[in-house]
C-alpha positions as CSV (number, residue, x, y, z in Angstrom):
1,X,88.4,118.0,138.1
2,X,86.0,117.4,140.1
3,X,85.7,113.2,141.5
4,X,83.1,113.2,143.5
5,X,80.3,114.2,141.1
6,X,81.9,111.7,138.5
7,X,82.1,109.0,140.8
8,X,78.7,110.5,142.2
9,X,77.4,110.1,138.0
10,X,79.7,106.6,137.8
11,X,77.9,105.0,141.1
12,X,74.5,106.1,139.5
13,X,74.8,105.3,136.0
14,X,76.1,101.7,137.1
15,X,73.5,101.1,140.1
16,X,71.0,101.1,137.5
17,X,73.2,98.3,135.3
18,X,72.6,96.2,138.9
19,X,68.6,96.5,138.8
20,X,68.3,95.7,135.3
21,X,70.9,93.0,135.0
22,X,68.7,90.4,132.8
23,X,68.3,93.9,130.3
24,X,71.5,94.7,130.6
25,X,74.1,92.2,131.1
26,X,72.1,88.8,130.1
27,X,70.3,89.7,127.9
28,X,73.4,90.4,125.0
29,X,75.2,87.5,127.0
30,X,72.4,85.2,125.6
31,X,71.9,86.4,121.4
32,X,75.4,86.3,121.2
33,X,75.7,82.5,122.9
34,X,73.6,82.2,119.7
35,X,75.0,83.4,117.7
36,X,77.5,80.6,118.7
37,X,75.6,78.4,118.2
38,X,73.9,79.3,114.7
39,X,77.1,80.1,113.0
40,X,79.5,78.0,114.7
41,X,78.8,75.1,116.1
42,X,76.0,74.5,113.3
43,X,76.8,77.0,110.3
44,X,80.6,76.4,111.5
45,X,80.8,72.6,111.5
46,X,80.3,72.8,107.4
47,X,82.8,74.9,107.0
48,X,86.3,75.1,105.9
49,X,89.0,77.5,107.8
50,X,90.1,81.0,107.0
51,X,93.1,81.8,107.1
52,X,94.2,78.4,108.5
53,X,91.0,80.2,111.4
54,X,88.2,77.6,111.9
55,X,85.5,79.8,111.6
56,X,83.6,79.0,114.9
57,X,86.8,80.6,116.0
58,X,87.6,83.4,113.2
59,X,83.8,84.6,114.1
60,X,84.8,85.4,117.7
61,X,85.9,88.7,117.0
62,X,83.4,89.9,114.6
63,X,80.4,88.6,117.2
64,X,82.2,90.5,120.3
65,X,82.3,93.6,118.5
66,X,78.6,93.4,117.1
67,X,77.4,93.2,120.6
68,X,79.9,95.5,122.0
69,X,79.3,98.4,119.2
70,X,74.9,98.5,119.9
71,X,75.0,98.1,123.6
72,X,78.3,100.8,124.1
73,X,75.5,103.2,121.9
74,X,72.4,101.8,124.4
75,X,73.8,102.1,126.9
76,X,74.7,105.9,126.5
77,X,72.6,107.7,124.6
78,X,70.1,105.7,127.3
79,X,71.4,106.7,130.2
80,X,71.9,111.1,129.0
81,X,68.5,110.6,127.3
82,X,66.5,110.1,130.5
83,X,67.7,112.5,132.3
84,X,66.6,115.3,129.6
85,X,63.0,112.8,128.9
86,X,62.9,113.3,133.2
87,X,63.8,116.7,134.1
88,X,67.0,115.9,136.0
89,X,69.4,117.9,133.9
90,X,68.6,120.9,134.2
91,X,69.9,120.1,137.6
92,X,72.8,118.6,137.0
93,X,73.9,121.4,134.3
94,X,73.5,123.8,137.1
95,X,75.4,122.0,139.6
96,X,79.4,122.6,140.3
97,X,80.2,120.0,137.6
98,X,82.3,120.8,133.9
99,X,81.2,119.1,130.9
100,X,83.8,117.2,131.5
101,X,83.0,116.0,134.1
102,X,79.6,114.8,132.9
103,X,80.7,113.7,129.9
104,X,83.3,111.0,131.6
105,X,81.5,110.1,134.0
106,X,78.1,108.9,131.7
107,X,80.3,107.3,128.9
108,X,82.7,106.2,131.0
109,X,79.5,104.3,132.6
110,X,79.2,103.4,129.5
111,X,82.1,101.2,129.0
112,X,82.4,100.3,132.0
113,X,78.9,98.2,131.2
114,X,80.3,97.3,127.4
115,X,84.1,95.8,128.9
116,X,82.0,93.7,131.8
117,X,80.4,93.0,128.3
118,X,82.7,92.3,126.8
119,X,84.5,89.4,128.9
120,X,81.4,88.4,129.9
121,X,80.6,87.3,125.6
122,X,84.9,85.4,126.5
123,X,84.7,83.1,128.9
124,X,80.9,82.5,127.0
125,X,82.2,82.0,123.9
126,X,85.3,79.4,125.5
127,X,81.9,77.5,125.6
128,X,81.2,76.5,122.3
129,X,85.1,76.8,121.0
130,X,88.9,76.5,121.3
131,X,90.4,79.6,120.6
132,X,93.7,81.7,121.4
133,X,94.6,85.5,121.7
134,X,97.6,85.9,120.8
135,X,98.2,89.4,121.9
136,X,96.1,90.5,125.3
137,X,97.2,93.9,125.6
138,X,96.6,95.1,122.3
139,X,92.5,93.2,122.7
140,X,92.0,95.0,125.8
141,X,92.7,98.7,124.4
142,X,91.4,97.5,120.9
143,X,88.6,97.3,122.9
144,X,89.5,100.3,125.7
145,X,89.0,102.4,122.5
146,X,86.2,100.8,121.0
147,X,83.9,101.3,124.2
148,X,84.8,104.9,125.2
149,X,84.5,106.0,121.1
150,X,81.4,104.6,120.7
151,X,80.1,105.4,124.6
152,X,80.7,108.5,123.7
153,X,79.2,107.9,120.4
154,X,76.1,107.2,122.3
155,X,76.1,110.0,124.2
156,X,75.9,112.8,121.3
157,X,72.4,109.8,120.4
158,X,71.2,110.7,123.3
159,X,71.7,114.3,123.7
160,X,70.0,114.9,119.9
161,X,67.6,112.4,120.2
162,X,64.0,113.7,121.5
163,X,62.1,110.6,122.0
164,X,63.0,107.6,123.2
165,X,62.4,105.5,119.3
166,X,64.7,108.0,117.9
167,X,67.3,106.1,120.1
168,X,67.1,103.2,117.4
169,X,67.8,103.8,115.0
170,X,70.9,104.2,114.7
171,X,72.1,101.1,116.2
172,X,69.5,99.5,114.3
173,X,69.7,100.6,110.5
174,X,73.2,101.8,110.6
175,X,75.1,99.9,113.1
176,X,73.6,97.1,113.3
177,X,74.3,96.1,108.5
178,X,77.5,97.7,108.9
179,X,79.0,95.2,111.3
180,X,77.2,92.8,109.2
181,X,78.4,93.9,105.9
182,X,82.0,94.1,107.3
183,X,83.3,90.7,108.0
184,X,82.3,90.4,111.3
185,X,80.9,86.3,109.8
186,X,83.8,85.9,106.7
187,X,86.6,88.0,105.5
188,X,86.4,90.7,103.3
189,X,89.0,88.7,100.8
190,X,86.4,86.5,100.9
191,X,85.0,89.4,98.6
192,X,84.8,89.9,94.2
193,X,87.4,92.5,94.7
194,X,84.5,95.7,93.6
195,X,83.2,94.5,96.1
196,X,86.8,94.9,98.6
197,X,87.2,97.9,97.8
198,X,83.6,99.5,98.4
199,X,84.0,97.4,101.8
200,X,86.6,99.4,102.8
201,X,84.2,102.5,102.3
202,X,82.7,101.0,106.0
203,X,84.6,102.4,109.4
204,X,83.2,98.7,111.4
205,X,85.8,96.7,108.8
206,X,88.8,98.5,110.3
207,X,87.6,97.9,114.4
208,X,86.6,94.4,113.2
209,X,89.7,93.3,111.6
210,X,91.6,94.5,114.2
211,X,90.7,92.9,117.2
212,X,90.7,89.9,114.9
213,X,94.2,90.5,114.5
214,X,94.9,90.8,118.4
215,X,93.4,87.5,117.7
216,X,95.3,85.9,115.7
217,X,97.9,87.3,113.8
218,X,95.7,88.3,111.0
219,X,93.7,91.4,109.4
220,X,92.2,92.4,106.7
221,X,93.3,95.5,107.5
222,X,96.9,97.6,108.3
223,X,96.8,97.7,111.8
224,X,98.5,100.5,112.6
225,X,94.9,102.0,109.8
226,X,92.7,100.5,112.1
227,X,94.4,102.2,115.3
228,X,94.3,105.6,113.4
229,X,90.3,105.5,112.5
230,X,89.4,104.5,115.9
231,X,91.4,107.9,117.3
232,X,90.3,109.9,114.1
233,X,86.9,108.7,115.4
234,X,86.6,109.4,118.8
235,X,88.3,112.5,118.1
236,X,85.5,113.9,115.9
237,X,83.3,112.2,119.2
238,X,85.1,114.2,121.7
239,X,85.0,117.6,119.1
240,X,81.1,116.4,118.5
241,X,80.4,117.4,123.0
242,X,82.5,120.2,122.7
243,X,80.1,121.6,119.6
244,X,76.9,120.6,121.4
245,X,77.8,121.8,125.4
246,X,79.4,124.9,124.3
247,X,76.2,125.4,122.3
248,X,72.8,124.0,124.3
249,X,72.2,122.2,121.1
250,X,69.1,119.6,122.4
251,X,70.7,120.5,125.5
252,X,69.6,123.3,127.0
253,X,66.2,123.7,125.3
């Protein structure tokens, strides 16, 4: 394992974050704060508790997941797409660096950025609402698995995209709607029976439900099943990344 290569890619990607603090860190924090103000303070004060949890506190896991999914995908996809765009990807491919080391460097940096944003969102939430974390170790585990998995997914999008516009198609037109419809702002148990069954086909439901359980001990679906869904999606992403490097799809052409 070439740890020097991994460190070089990781440090380079992280340094880009520090150079663009407003876009990389401040922007998602500000956006999430606006959600807390609108849904937590303005609307939440007029709503009752959900599963014995104040509405403003209930939506914290959903807002956290909404931000992490978008940031993980965006950071990873742009991180690998820009070398393709500028042509420097060929220097990486010709260097004595294995595909695994390339993936660890880029995905590790993207996941680190998302974890930093997640920690800052949790600190920001304290300014608006009092909340508790019943299972902190599980919360960190869910956040790590989610950021790593969707950074892998973003890495795949960055390899697939052939222009900057395509980098935003899946996050904006697929991930964001699925998150809003996946129980970010409500419990799926509040839906009619038919729509509860339909919602179970939304993979984001399992992410939000598992994270909410780590906060408050309540979940819309079985926690073990939530964990299994994340792991399955991670394995699918790893298999697809392996296939891309093996075939050179959208990488060597």
